[in-house]
C-alpha positions in Angstrom: 11.0 -7.4 -15.9 11.0 -5.1 -19.0 10.4 -1.7 -19.7 7.2 -0.5 -20.9 9.0 0.6 -24.1 9.6 -2.7 -24.5 6.6 -4.3 -23.3 4.5 -1.9 -25.9 7.0 -2.9 -28.9 6.1 -6.4 -28.1 2.6 -5.7 -28.5 3.2 -3.6 -31.2 4.4 -6.8 -32.8 1.7 -9.2 -32.4 2.2 -10.1 -28.4 4.2 -13.3 -28.8 7.8 -11.8 -29.1 9.4 -9.1 -28.6 11.3 -7.3 -31.9 14.6 -7.0 -32.3 16.1 -4.3 -30.5 17.4 -2.6 -34.5 13.1 -2.7 -34.8 12.5 -1.0 -31.4 9.9 2.0 -31.9 10.1 4.8 -28.6 7.4 4.4 -26.1 4.9 6.4 -28.3 5.4 5.3 -31.5 4.8 1.7 -30.1 1.6 2.5 -28.8 0.9 4.2 -31.6 1.1 0.7 -34.3 -0.1 -1.4 -31.4 -3.2 1.1 -31.1 -3.1 1.4 -34.9 -3.4 5.3 -34.7 -0.7 7.9 -35.5 0.5 10.8 -34.2 -0.9 10.4 -30.6 1.1 10.7 -27.6 1.7 7.8 -25.2 -1.8 8.5 -22.8 -3.9 9.6 -26.1 -2.7 6.0 -28.0 -3.3 4.0 -25.0 -6.7 5.8 -24.7 -7.3 5.1 -28.6 -6.8 1.3 -28.0 -8.7 1.4 -24.6 -11.9 3.3 -26.3 -11.5 5.7 -23.2 -10.8 9.1 -23.0 -8.9 10.9 -20.3 -7.8 7.6 -18.5 -3.7 8.2 -17.0 -1.6 5.4 -18.5 -1.7 3.1 -15.4 -5.4 3.2 -15.6 -5.6 2.4 -19.7 -2.8 -0.3 -19.1 -4.4 -1.9 -16.1 -8.2 -1.8 -17.6 -6.5 -3.6 -21.3 -4.8 -6.2 -18.6 -7.8 -6.8 -16.7 -6.1 -5.9 -13.7 -6.0 -3.8 -11.0 -2.9 -2.0 -8.9 -0.1 -2.6 -11.2 2.5 -0.3 -13.0 2.5 0.4 -16.2 4.9 -1.9 -17.6 4.1 -5.0 -15.2 0.0 -4.2 -16.3 1.7 -4.1 -20.1 3.3 -7.2 -19.4 0.0 -9.2 -18.6 -1.6 -8.4 -21.9 -1.4 -11.1 -24.4 -1.9 -9.0 -27.8 
């Protein structure tokens, strides 16, 4: 399984493919790119993408993936785009 950073970069890249390693963003940067926000911390960007506030990282990713009980990277891996 890939890392949360890798999965968020895949999603920021449209969901179909991982960007080249030299184009990877940090975790918060990838989350902001995917959520079409800027300057938010990871949790804030994921809440913006999920149209929620106050959820934790794992809860946001599981909600976006339509899953429950998965860790952050596993939940992100279930999201198509």
